[in-house]
C-alpha positions in Angstrom: -48.9 -93.5 -193.5 -51.4 -95.3 -191.2 -50.6 -98.7 -189.6 -50.6 -101.3 -192.4 -53.6 -103.6 -192.9 -52.3 -107.1 -192.0 -53.8 -110.0 -193.9 -52.7 -113.4 -195.2 -53.2 -112.4 -198.8 -53.4 -109.2 -200.8 -56.7 -108.2 -202.5 -57.1 -105.5 -205.1 -60.0 -104.3 -202.9 -57.4 -103.0 -200.5 -56.3 -100.3 -202.9 -57.7 -96.9 -201.9 -57.3 -94.3 -204.7 -58.0 -91.1 -202.7 -55.9 -91.8 -199.5 -52.8 -93.5 -198.3 -52.9 -97.2 -197.6 -50.5 -100.1 -196.9 -50.8 -103.8 -196.6 -48.4 -106.4 -195.2 -48.8 -110.2 -195.2 -49.5 -111.4 -191.7 -46.4 -113.7 -191.4 -44.1 -110.8 -192.5 -45.7 -108.0 -190.3 -43.1 -108.1 -187.5 -40.2 -108.1 -190.0 -41.8 -105.3 -192.0 -42.1 -103.1 -188.9 -38.6 -103.9 -187.7 -37.0 -103.1 -191.1 -39.1 -100.0 -191.6 -38.2 -98.7 -188.1 -34.5 -99.4 -188.8 -34.6 -97.4 -192.1 -33.7 -100.5 -194.2 -36.2 -99.5 -196.9 -34.5 -96.1 -197.4 -32.1 -95.7 -200.3 -29.5 -94.5 -197.8 -30.3 -97.0 -195.2 -27.4 -99.4 -195.9 -29.4 -102.0 -197.9 -28.0 -103.2 -201.3 -29.3 -101.2 -204.2 -29.8 -103.6 -207.1 -31.6 -101.3 -209.5 -32.2 -97.6 -209.8 -33.6 -95.0 -212.2 -34.4 -91.3 -211.7 -37.9 -92.2 -210.4 -37.6 -95.6 -208.7 -35.2 -98.0 -207.0 -35.1 -101.6 -205.9 -33.2 -102.7 -202.7 -32.2 -106.2 -201.5 -32.9 -106.3 -197.8 -32.1 -109.2 -195.4 -35.2 -110.4 -193.5 -35.0 -112.3 -190.2 -36.7 -115.4 -191.6 -33.7 -116.8 -193.5 -34.4 -115.0 -196.8 -33.9 -111.6 -198.4 -36.7 -109.3 -199.8 -36.8 -107.0 -202.8 -38.2 -103.6 -201.9 -39.3 -101.5 -204.9 -40.1 -97.8 -204.4 -41.5 -95.2 -206.9 -40.1 -92.3 -204.9 -40.5 -89.7 -207.6 -43.9 -89.8 -209.3 -44.0 -88.3 -212.8 -47.3 -86.7 -213.8 -48.8 -87.5 -210.4 -52.1 -86.1 -211.3 -52.8 -89.0 -213.7 -52.9 -91.3 -210.7 -55.6 -89.4 -208.9 -58.2 -92.0 -209.8 -55.7 -94.7 -210.9 -53.6 -97.1 -208.9 -49.8 -96.6 -208.9 -47.6 -99.1 -210.8 -46.8 -100.8 -207.5 -50.4 -101.2 -206.6 -51.2 -102.5 -210.1 -48.4 -104.9 -209.8 -49.5 -106.1 -206.4 -53.0 -106.8 -207.8 -51.5 -108.6 -210.7 -49.3 -110.7 -208.4 -52.5 -111.9 -206.8 -54.3 -112.5 -210.0 -51.4 -114.3 -211.8 -50.5 -116.4 -208.8 -54.1 -117.6 -208.6 -53.9 -118.5 -212.3 -50.8 -120.7 -211.6 -48.1 -118.4 -213.0 -44.7 -118.5 -211.2 -44.0 -115.2 -209.3 -42.1 -114.4 -206.1 -44.1 -114.2 -202.9 -45.8 -110.8 -202.4 -45.2 -109.6 -198.9 -46.2 -105.9 -198.7 -47.5 -103.0 -200.8 -48.7 -99.5 -200.3 -49.1 -95.9 -201.5 -48.6 -92.5 -199.9 -51.1 -89.9 -201.1 -51.8 -86.3 -200.0 -54.4 -83.7 -200.4 -58.2 -84.1 -200.6 -58.0 -85.5 -204.2 -55.3 -88.1 -203.4 -52.2 -86.9 -205.1 -49.8 -89.8 -205.3 -46.4 -89.0 -203.6 -44.8 -92.5 -203.3 -45.6 -96.2 -203.8 -43.8 -99.3 -202.7 -44.0 -103.1 -203.0 -42.1 -105.8 -201.2 -41.6 -109.4 -202.5 -39.3 -112.3 -201.7 -35.9 -112.0 -203.4 -35.1 -115.0 -205.5 -31.3 -115.2 -205.1 -31.1 -118.5 -206.9 -32.6 -117.0 -210.1 -30.9 -115.0 -212.8 -32.6 -112.7 -215.4 -32.6 -112.9 -219.2 -30.2 -110.0 -219.3 -27.6 -112.8 -219.3 -28.4 -113.4 -222.9 -27.7 -110.0 -224.4 -25.1 -108.3 -222.1 -24.2 -111.1 -219.6 -22.2 -114.3 -219.5 -24.5 -116.3 -221.7 -24.3 -114.2 -224.9 -24.0 -116.6 -227.8 -25.2 -119.6 -225.9 -28.0 -120.3 -228.3 -29.1 -123.7 -226.9 -29.5 -122.3 -223.4 -31.2 -119.2 -224.9 -33.7 -121.3 -226.8 -34.5 -123.3 -223.6 -35.0 -120.0 -221.7 -37.2 -118.5 -224.5 -39.3 -121.7 -224.9 -40.1 -121.8 -221.2 -41.2 -118.2 -221.0 -43.0 -118.2 -224.3 -45.1 -121.2 -223.1 -46.1 -119.1 -220.1 -46.9 -116.2 -222.3 -49.1 -118.4 -224.5 -50.9 -119.5 -221.4 -51.4 -115.9 -220.4 -52.7 -115.0 -223.9 -55.0 -118.0 -223.7 -56.6 -116.4 -220.6 -57.1 -113.1 -222.6 -54.3 -111.1 -221.0 -51.4 -109.1 -222.5 -48.2 -109.1 -220.6 -46.9 -105.6 -221.5 -43.5 -106.0 -219.9 -42.2 -109.2 -221.5 -38.6 -108.2 -221.6 -35.5 -110.3 -220.7 -34.9 -108.2 -217.5 -38.3 -109.3 -216.2 -38.0 -113.0 -217.1 -36.0 -115.1 -214.6 -34.6 -118.5 -214.8 -32.8 -121.0 -212.6 -30.9 -124.1 -213.6 -30.9 -127.2 -211.5 -30.8 -131.0 -211.6 -34.5 -131.1 -212.6 -34.1 -128.7 -215.5 -34.7 -125.0 -216.0 -37.2 -123.2 -213.8 -38.9 -119.9 -214.7 -40.3 -116.9 -212.8 -41.8 -113.5 -213.7 -41.3 -110.1 -212.1 -42.5 -106.6 -213.0 -46.0 -107.5 -214.1 -47.6 -104.1 -213.6 -48.6 -103.8 -217.3 -50.5 -107.2 -217.5 -54.1 -106.5 -218.4 -57.1 -107.8 -220.2 -56.8 -107.4 -223.9 -58.5 -108.1 -227.2 -55.2 -110.0 -228.3 -55.2 -108.9 -231.9 -52.2 -110.2 -233.9 -50.3 -106.8 -233.6 -50.8 -107.0 -229.8 -49.5 -110.5 -229.7 -46.6 -109.5 -231.9 -45.7 -106.6 -229.6 -45.5 -108.9 -226.6 -43.1 -111.1 -228.5 -41.1 -108.1 -229.8 -40.5 -107.0 -226.2 -38.4 -110.1 -225.8 -36.9 -110.6 -229.3 -35.7 -107.0 -229.7 -33.0 -107.6 -227.1 -31.7 -110.9 -228.5 -28.9 -111.5 -230.9 -30.5 -114.2 -232.9 -31.2 -114.8 -236.6 -34.5 -114.5 -238.2 -34.6 -118.3 -238.5 -34.1 -118.8 -234.8 -36.7 -116.1 -234.1 -39.2 -117.9 -236.4 -38.5 -121.2 -234.6 -39.3 -119.5 -231.3 -42.5 -118.0 -232.7 -43.5 -121.5 -233.7 -42.8 -122.7 -230.1 -45.2 -120.0 -228.8 -47.9 -121.0 -231.3 -47.5 -124.7 -230.3 -48.0 -123.8 -226.7 -51.1 -121.7 -227.3 -54.5 -123.5 -227.1 -56.6 -120.6 -228.3 -55.8 -120.1 -232.0 -55.6 -116.3 -232.8 -53.1 -116.5 -235.7 -50.9 -118.8 -237.7 -47.2 -119.0 -238.2 -47.1 -117.1 -241.5 -49.4 -114.3 -240.4 -47.5 -113.9 -237.1 -44.1 -113.9 -238.8 -45.2 -111.2 -241.3 -46.7 -108.9 -238.7 -43.8 -109.3 -236.3 -41.2 -108.7 -239.0 -42.9 -105.5 -240.1 -43.2 -104.2 -236.5 -39.8 -105.2 -235.1 -37.7 -103.5 -237.8 -37.4 -100.2 -236.0 -37.4 -101.5 -232.5 -34.3 -103.8 -232.4 -31.8 -103.0 -229.6 -28.5 -101.7 -230.9 -25.5 -103.2 -229.1 
C-alpha cells in the first residue's frame, strides 16, 4: 500500500474504488507508522484480540498518546468481485463515522482507514479501520448474556437512550442497519448514562417505511429477554423521541409483532 494520505479529518472523497488507498488522521500519523512497522496490527503481533470471525478481527492496541485504539480488519473478503465498484465495509463505516459525527451522533474518534486492492479492476483484498478504543464503555451484550441480565430498570435506561438516538437518525432520513446490542455502548457515571455507537457501516439513506423502522427496532429487541409490555413501552419511547411522524403506536406495534415472531434470539 502507498504511503497514507494524512489529513485532519476523513472525507468520503478519499475512497478510491479501483486502487489501494489509506488515510490517517494527522495527529495519529506517527503512531500509525510506528505501530504498523512493529506489526501491532497483525493478528499474531501480540495485540489483544477482542473480537474475531472467519473473515474479520478487531484488536485492542496501545498507542503512545495515553489511550488504546481499536483496529478492525476484513482480512478475508467474501465475494470480492462485488466490491469492484463498491467501497468495503470499513470504507463505508469510515464515511459514516464522518457523516454521523457531523450530525452530532456519539461515535469514537476515527483515526485511520484504508483498502488494499489488486489487479486493473480493483479486486478488494483487505480493508481496515482504526478508531479510539473506549475502555470506559460497555456494550449492550451485558443485557442478554452478561452481568446485567434481568436488570430491567438499567436495561430500560440503556434502550431509551439509544432509541432516542435512533429516532434522531430516522428523523434525518437514515436507517441504521446494525442496531444490535453489541454495537450500542453505554457508560455509567455521576452525570448519568452516556451512549456511543460503533459498527455503523450499514447506515444509509432510506425511505423509512414502517417495516423498515420495525426492522431497525427488531435488531435490538430480538436479543432482549423482555415482555411484550416492556417492548411496547420502549416502542412508545422511540415514538416520543421522533419529531417526524411516520407511524403511530398501534401500527408500529402490529407490524413489529408480526415481523419479530421468527427472529427472536434463542438463549
